[in-house]
C-alpha positions in Angstrom: -105.2 -171.3 -36.3 -105.8 -168.5 -38.8 -102.1 -167.9 -38.7 -101.6 -171.6 -39.4 -103.9 -171.4 -42.4 -101.9 -168.5 -43.8 -98.6 -170.4 -43.4 -100.1 -173.4 -45.1 -101.1 -171.3 -48.1 -97.7 -169.6 -48.2 -95.6 -172.8 -48.2 -98.0 -175.2 -50.1 -98.7 -173.3 -53.4 -101.1 -176.1 -54.5 -103.6 -175.2 -51.9 -106.7 -173.3 -53.1 -106.9 -169.5 -52.3 -108.6 -168.7 -49.0 -111.7 -167.3 -50.7 -112.4 -170.4 -52.7 -115.5 -172.4 -51.7 -116.0 -176.1 -52.5 -119.1 -176.9 -54.3 -121.9 -178.4 -52.1 -122.5 -182.1 -52.6 -125.5 -183.2 -54.6 -128.7 -184.2 -52.8 -128.1 -187.8 -53.6 -124.6 -187.6 -52.0 -126.1 -186.0 -48.9 -128.7 -188.8 -48.6 -126.0 -191.4 -48.9 -124.3 -189.7 -45.9 -127.4 -190.3 -43.8 -127.7 -194.0 -44.7 -124.0 -194.6 -44.3 -124.0 -193.0 -40.8 -127.0 -195.1 -39.7 -125.3 -198.3 -40.9 -122.0 -197.3 -39.2 -123.9 -196.7 -35.9 -125.4 -200.2 -36.0 -121.8 -201.6 -36.4 -120.5 -199.4 -33.6 -123.3 -200.6 -31.2 -122.5 -204.2 -32.0 -118.8 -203.6 -31.4 -119.6 -201.9 -28.1 -121.7 -204.8 -27.0 -118.8 -207.1 -27.8 -116.4 -204.9 -25.7 -118.9 -204.9 -22.8 -119.1 -208.7 -23.0 -115.4 -208.9 -22.5 -115.3 -206.3 -19.6 -115.8 -207.1 -16.0 -118.9 -205.6 -14.5 -118.3 -202.3 -12.8 -115.2 -201.5 -14.8 -117.0 -199.6 -17.6 -120.0 -197.4 -18.1 -123.5 -198.6 -18.1 -124.8 -200.0 -21.4 -127.4 -197.1 -22.0 -124.8 -194.4 -21.4 -122.2 -196.1 -23.6 -124.8 -196.5 -26.4 -125.9 -192.9 -26.0 -122.3 -191.6 -26.3 -121.7 -193.7 -29.4 -124.9 -192.3 -31.0 -123.8 -188.8 -30.1 -120.4 -189.4 -31.7 -121.6 -191.2 -34.9 -125.0 -189.7 -35.7 -123.5 -186.3 -36.6 -121.9 -188.1 -39.5 -125.3 -188.1 -41.2 -124.8 -184.4 -41.8 -121.1 -184.2 -42.0 -120.9 -182.6 -45.4 -124.0 -180.4 -44.9 -122.8 -178.7 -41.7 -119.2 -180.0 -41.3 -117.9 -177.6 -38.7 -121.0 -178.0 -36.4 -120.9 -181.8 -36.7 -117.1 -181.8 -35.9 -117.8 -179.8 -32.7 -120.6 -182.1 -31.6 -118.4 -185.2 -32.3 -115.5 -183.6 -30.3 -117.8 -183.0 -27.3 -119.0 -186.6 -27.4 -115.5 -187.9 -27.8 -114.3 -185.9 -24.8 -117.1 -187.2 -22.6 -116.6 -190.7 -23.9 -112.9 -190.5 -22.9 -113.6 -189.7 -19.3 -112.7 -192.2 -16.6 -116.2 -193.6 -16.2 -116.7 -194.2 -20.0 -113.1 -194.9 -21.2 -114.2 -198.0 -23.1 -116.4 -195.9 -25.5 -113.6 -193.5 -26.6 -111.1 -196.4 -26.9 -113.4 -198.4 -29.2 -112.2 -198.6 -32.9 -115.5 -197.5 -34.4 -115.7 -194.5 -32.1 -112.2 -193.4 -33.0 -112.8 -194.0 -36.7 -116.0 -192.0 -36.6 -114.3 -189.1 -34.9 -111.4 -189.2 -37.4 -114.0 -189.1 -40.2 -115.6 -186.0 -38.6 -112.3 -184.2 -38.4 -111.4 -185.1 -42.0 -114.8 -184.0 -43.3 -114.6 -180.6 -41.6 -111.2 -179.8 -43.2 -112.2 -181.2 -46.6 -115.7 -179.7 -47.0 -116.0 -176.6 -44.8 -116.8 -173.6 -46.9 -116.1 -171.1 -44.2 -112.3 -171.6 -43.8 -111.9 -168.9 -41.2 -114.6 -170.6 -39.0 -113.0 -174.0 -39.7 -109.6 -173.0 -38.4 -111.0 -171.2 -35.4 -113.1 -174.3 -34.5 -110.2 -176.6 -35.2 -108.0 -174.5 -32.8 -110.6 -174.9 -30.1 -110.8 -178.6 -30.6 -107.0 -179.1 -30.6 -106.7 -177.0 -27.5 -109.5 -178.9 -25.7 -107.9 -182.2 -26.6 -104.5 -181.1 -25.4 -105.9 -180.0 -22.0 -107.9 -183.2 -21.8 -104.8 -185.3 -22.4 -102.8 -183.4 -19.9 -105.5 -183.7 -17.2 -106.1 -187.4 -17.9 -102.3 -188.1 -17.9 -101.7 -186.5 -14.5 -104.8 -188.0 -13.1 -103.7 -191.5 -14.1 -102.0 -194.1 -11.8 -98.6 -193.1 -13.2 -98.5 -190.0 -11.2 -99.9 -190.8 -7.8 -98.9 -188.7 -4.8 -95.9 -191.0 -4.3 -95.0 -190.9 -8.0 -95.2 -194.7 -8.3 -94.2 -196.0 -11.7 -96.3 -198.2 -13.9 -93.6 -201.0 -14.0 -90.8 -201.8 -11.8 -88.2 -203.0 -14.4 -89.0 -201.5 -17.9 -87.3 -203.0 -21.0 -86.9 -199.8 -22.9 -84.1 -197.2 -22.6 -86.3 -194.1 -22.4 -87.1 -193.1 -18.8 -90.5 -194.3 -17.6 -91.9 -190.8 -16.7 -91.2 -189.6 -20.3 -92.2 -192.7 -22.4 -96.0 -192.5 -21.7 -96.5 -188.8 -22.4 -94.3 -189.0 -25.4 -96.2 -192.0 -26.7 -99.5 -190.3 -26.2 -98.3 -187.2 -27.9 -97.1 -189.1 -31.0 -100.3 -191.1 -31.3 -102.5 -188.0 -31.1 -100.3 -186.0 -33.4 -100.6 -188.7 -36.0 -104.4 -189.0 -35.4 -105.2 -185.3 -35.6 -102.4 -184.5 -38.1 -103.5 -187.3 -40.4 -107.1 -186.1 -40.4 -106.1 -182.5 -41.2 -103.6 -183.6 -43.8 -106.0 -185.9 -45.7 -108.7 -183.2 -45.4 -106.5 -180.6 -47.0 -105.5 -183.0 -49.7 -109.1 -183.7 -50.6 -109.9 -179.9 -50.5 -107.0 -179.1 -52.8 -107.8 -181.9 -55.1 -111.3 -180.7 -55.4 -110.0 -177.2 -56.2 -107.6 -178.7 -58.9 -110.6 -180.5 -60.4 -112.7 -177.4 -60.5 -109.9 -175.5 -62.2 -109.5 -178.2 -64.8 -113.3 -178.2 -65.4 -113.3 -174.4 -65.6 -110.5 -174.4 -68.1 -112.2 -177.1 -70.2 -115.4 -175.1 -70.3 -113.4 -172.0 -71.2 -111.6 -173.9 -73.9 -114.9 -175.2 -75.3 -116.3 -171.6 -75.3 -113.2 -170.4 -77.1 -113.4 -173.2 -79.6 -117.0 -172.2 -80.3 -115.9 -168.6 -80.7 -113.1 -169.6 -83.0 -115.5 -171.7 -85.1 -118.0 -168.8 -85.2 -115.2 -166.4 -86.2 -114.1 -168.7 -88.9 -117.6 -168.8 -90.3 -117.8 -165.0 -90.1 -114.5 -164.7 -91.9 -115.7 -167.0 -94.6 -118.8 -165.0 -95.0 -116.8 -161.8 -95.2 -114.6 -163.4 -97.8 -117.6 -164.4 -99.9 -119.0 -160.9 -99.5 -115.8 -159.5 -100.8 -115.9 -162.0 -103.7 -119.4 -161.0 -104.5 -118.5 -157.4 -104.5 -115.3 -157.8 -106.5 -116.8 -160.1 -109.1 -120.6 -159.7 -109.3 -120.6 -155.9 -108.8 -118.1 -155.7 -111.7 -120.4 -157.7 -114.0 -123.4 -155.7 -113.0 -121.6 -152.4 -113.5 -120.4 -153.5 -116.9 -124.0 -154.5 -117.9 -125.1 -151.0 -117.1 -122.3 -149.4 -119.0 -122.8 -151.7 -122.1 -126.6 -151.2 -122.0 -126.2 -147.5 -122.0 -123.7 -147.6 -124.9 -125.9 -149.9 -126.9 -128.8 -147.5 -126.5 -126.7 -144.7 -127.7 -125.2 -146.4 -130.8 -128.2 -148.4 -131.8 -129.6 -145.8 -134.2 -126.2 -145.2 -135.9 -124.6 -148.6 -135.8 -126.9 -151.6 -135.2 -124.1 -154.0 -135.6 -122.1 -152.4 -132.8 -125.2 -152.4 -130.7 -125.6 -156.1 -131.2 -122.0 -156.7 -130.1 -122.7 -154.7 -127.0 -125.8 -156.7 -126.3 -123.7 -159.9 -126.6 -121.3 -158.4 -124.0 -124.3 -157.8 -121.7 -125.4 -161.4 -122.2 -121.9 -162.7 -121.5 -121.5 -160.5 -118.3 -124.9 -161.7 -117.1 -124.1 -165.3 -117.6 -120.7 -164.9 -115.9 -122.4 -163.1 -113.0 -124.9 -165.9 -112.5 -122.2 -168.6 -112.8 -119.9 -167.0 -110.3 -122.8 -166.2 -107.9 -123.8 -169.8 -107.9 -120.1 -170.8 -107.3 -119.7 -168.4 -104.3 -123.1 -169.0 -102.7 -122.6 -172.7 -103.1 -119.9 -172.5 -100.5 -122.6 -171.6 -97.9 -124.6 -174.7 -98.7 -121.7 -177.2 -99.1 -121.6 -180.0 -96.6 -118.5 -182.2 -96.2 -119.1 -185.5 -98.0 -118.2 -188.9 -96.5 -115.3 -190.1 -98.7 -116.2 -193.7 -97.7 -119.6 -193.3 -99.4 -118.8 -191.3 -102.4 -115.1 -191.7 -102.8 -114.7 -188.0 -103.8 -114.9 -184.8 -101.8 -117.2 -181.9 -102.5 -116.1 -179.8 -105.4 -116.4 -176.2 -106.6 -115.1 -174.2 -109.5 -111.5 -173.2 -109.1 -110.7 -169.6 -108.1 -109.3 -167.3 -110.7 -105.6 -166.5 -110.7 -103.1 -164.1 -112.1 -102.6 -166.6 -115.0 -106.0 -165.5 -116.3 -105.0 -161.8 -116.4 -105.4 -161.8 -120.2 -109.0 -162.8 -120.0 -109.5 -160.0 -117.5 -108.0 -157.5 -120.0 -110.3 -158.8 -122.7 -113.3 -158.5 -120.5 -112.4 -154.8 -119.8 -111.8 -154.2 -123.5 -115.3 -155.5 -124.2 -116.7 -153.0 -121.7 -114.9 -150.1 -123.3 -111.6 -149.9 -121.3 -108.5 -150.7 -123.2 -105.8 -152.0 -120.9 -102.1 -152.4 -121.7 -100.2 -155.0 -119.7 -96.7 -154.2 -118.5 -94.8 -157.1 -117.0 -91.1 -157.7 -116.1 -89.6 -160.0 -118.7 -87.7 -162.1 -116.1 -90.8 -162.7 -114.0 -93.3 -164.1 -116.5 -93.0 -167.6 -115.2 -92.6 -166.4 -111.7 -96.2 -165.0 -111.5 -97.6 -168.2 -112.9 -96.0 -170.2 -110.0 -97.4 -168.1 -107.2 -99.4 -169.7 -104.4 -103.2 -169.8 -105.2 -104.2 -167.4 -102.4 -101.6 -164.8 -103.4 -102.4 -165.2 -107.1 -106.1 -164.8 -106.4 -105.4 -161.7 -104.4 -103.5 -160.1 -107.3 -106.2 -161.0 -109.7 -109.0 -159.6 -107.5 -107.0 -156.4 -106.8 -106.4 -155.9 -110.5 -110.1 -156.5 -111.3 -111.2 -154.0 -108.6 -108.7 -151.4 -109.7 -109.8 -151.6 -113.4 -113.5 -151.6 -112.4 -112.9 -148.4 -110.5 -111.4 -146.9 -113.7 -114.5 -147.9 -115.7 -116.9 -146.5 -113.1 -115.3 -143.4 -111.8 -112.9 -142.1 -114.5 -113.3 -140.6 -117.9 -110.3 -142.5 -119.1 -110.7 -145.1 -121.9 -107.3 -146.5 -121.5 -105.3 -147.8 -118.5 -102.0 -149.5 -117.8 -101.7 -152.6 -115.7 -98.2 -153.3 -114.4 -97.0 -156.5 -112.8 -93.6 -156.4 -111.0 -91.6 -158.5 -108.6 -88.4 -158.1 -106.6 -86.5 -158.6 -103.5 -85.7 -156.3 -100.6 -84.5 -156.6 -97.0 -87.8 -158.2 -96.0 -87.9 -160.9 -98.7 -89.6 -161.4 -102.0 -92.5 -159.1 -103.1 -94.9 -158.9 -106.0 -96.7 -155.7 -107.1 -99.7 -154.8 -109.1 -100.2 -151.2 -110.3 -103.1 -149.8 -112.3 -102.8 -146.2 -113.7 -104.9 -144.0 -116.0 -104.9 -140.5 -117.3 -108.6 -139.7 -116.9 -110.5 -137.2 -114.7 -113.0 -138.1 -112.0 -116.4 -138.7 -113.4 -119.0 -136.6 -111.5 -121.7 -138.2 -109.4 -119.9 -141.6 -109.3 -118.9 -141.8 -105.7 -118.8 -145.4 -104.6 -119.5 -147.2 -101.3 -115.8 -147.6 -100.5 -116.2 -151.4 -100.2 -113.9 -151.9 -103.3 -111.0 -150.0 -101.8 -111.5 -151.6 -98.5 -111.4 -155.0 -100.2 -108.1 -154.1 -101.9 -106.6 -153.1 -98.5 -107.9 -156.2 -96.7 -106.5 -158.5 -99.4 -103.2 -156.8 -99.3 -103.1 -157.0 -95.5 -103.7 -160.8 -95.6 -100.3 -161.0 -97.4 -98.5 -158.4 -95.3 -98.7 -155.9 -98.2 -98.9 -152.2 -98.6 -101.4 -150.2 -100.7 -101.2 -146.8 -102.3 -104.4 -145.4 -103.8 -104.7 -141.8 -104.9 -104.6 -139.2 -107.7 -101.7 -138.6 -109.9 -100.1 -135.4 -111.1 -101.2 -133.7 -113.3 -104.2 -136.0 -113.6 -105.2 -139.5 -113.5 -105.4 -142.2 -110.7 -103.1 -144.8 -109.4 -103.8 -148.0 -107.5 -100.7 -149.8 -106.3 -100.5 -152.9 -104.0 -97.3 -154.7 -103.0 -97.7 -158.1 -101.5 -95.2 -160.3 -99.7 -94.5 -163.9 -100.4 -94.5 -166.2 -97.3 -90.9 -167.4 -98.1 -87.9 -165.2 -97.4 -85.8 -166.6 -100.1 -85.5 -165.6 -103.7 -87.9 -167.8 -105.5 -87.1 -166.3 -108.9 -83.6 -167.6 -108.8 -84.7 -171.0 -107.6 
């Protein structure tokens, strides 16, 4: 039978793997098995009494023996899903005894056969030890085959004189073949049906467990994706805080230092610098509230308010002039170089790409103010088309020397690279010859067509 199990798994791919174990039924289901078996036993005893009432005395077993055999056949059903193989073996033994000559009416009763069929089905459907199941099933089938052969040759059909059951049969099949063939077909359908339905239930249970496992895995993955989205949003806000707020704070320090130095000589200039400090501080507070407000935002019910939650719009490359003015107020004069044919093109960029260009420009200019002795810089905006599609480029250069003791944390350069990577871009950051520094980022447009011509 172990070989039979292997063949079944080879030719029926939907069957579970041999090492899979069906989950044990719940305690409530096991209790229902007990009550169902007791109710079925009452019905079987009633059916047996009806059979005895229609049987001539002496032609069947005594009433106590018949009832005892029925109880031995049906009571194991109380624990059919707790110990399915053991209960199947007990039921098979009772069925064999009930099918003997002295007690033939017990095995032929409908309730007895239905109870035994249920025991066979349950063993195949619920046995967790599949190797033990097929070994026990092989013993049962072998015992039943031997019993059928013995009972057949011990019947009146094959007496010593080989007398036939009927003298003039109506069928075309020879009499000595019809009875064994009929018995074989009936038993094949009986045992084969129990095994087939049991395998179907077992495989359906496996399919259900796979679906539930996949659903649980999908739910976990959905939670992970949601958590990842939250983390990515927090990282984005952290980059925004660094790119925007750190610039303002750095400019406050630079302007405060300059105001302290020029105050004795030029009070008017000191006042202008103090106004720049005030402006930078106000901008830092406003943008901090805008960014951190994202963390507190809850989606509003449009049916109640009629309008979604709002926040200030993100800056874009269209505000590059304001960025240059802010840097000029902080002591860095920036000249803008832009392709003549691409002026309107940059204004039509997607918001995400335009924001990335703006932030990269701001971070590159902030690095010049913090880490370079230069007081002038050049900001170049370019666009073009190559074999991979349309690109836009931002380049910031200066002619200064590194300012000592101004090593940064590296978050600014990392933010530039991350923003460029989001748009499939390339970044070049490093010193120039003979002196100065260059920050260059080339970003790709999502379309592969020439948007400038369109």
